N, C-alpha and C positions, 0 to 999 in steps of 0.2 A: 773656334768653332766660329762658323759662317752666321753672319746676320738671316734672319727670316726672309724668305721671297714674299712680293706680294705674287695676288695670281696672275699679274699680267709681267711678271716679269719669268715667274713657270713657264706661260707660255708661251714665250718667244726662247725660253730654253728649249725645251717640247718640239717646236717648231724646225728647230735647229738638230734637233739631238739623231746621231746616227746610228749609236747602239741598243738596240732592244730593251738590253734590262733598263739600262738608263733611263732610257722614252718613259720604260712603268713606272721606274719611281717617281719621275716628273710628273707625271699623268696624277698618280697619287697623290703628291705635295699636292698637287693643283686643284684635285676634288675635296679636300681638306681642303683649301684655301678659301675656294670658290662656295662650301656648306659654310663654311666662316664668316666671309661676308653676307649672304644671304640673311645670315642668323643674327646679325651686326643690324641688317638695312631691315626685313620685318620688326626689330627693336627699337628703331628710332620715329620716335612721333611726326605725325604728321605738323608743317610747320602752322605756327598762326591757330591751333586747334587745342582746346586739354586734352590729354592722355586719357582721360574715360570714355571722352565723344569718337579718339580715335578708332578705335575696334570696330565702334559699330555707332554709325552716324543715327539712325533709327532710337536709339539711345534716350536721345533729348527728350521725344516725344512720350515714351515711356515712366516718364518724372512726374505726370498728373494723376 
């Protein structure tokens, strides 16, 4: 079994692929990899900010 490819590796492979069936498979894998990366980035809290305040900056004002 091969190691999972990053979205960058998949995009490079898709750009070079000539076979339509293989290209479709690569694009499907690329889409899944990009969705996983998007989820990972959205779950990451902003630096130097408590996680509770990251989602809603106005939450700090509603605590009064």
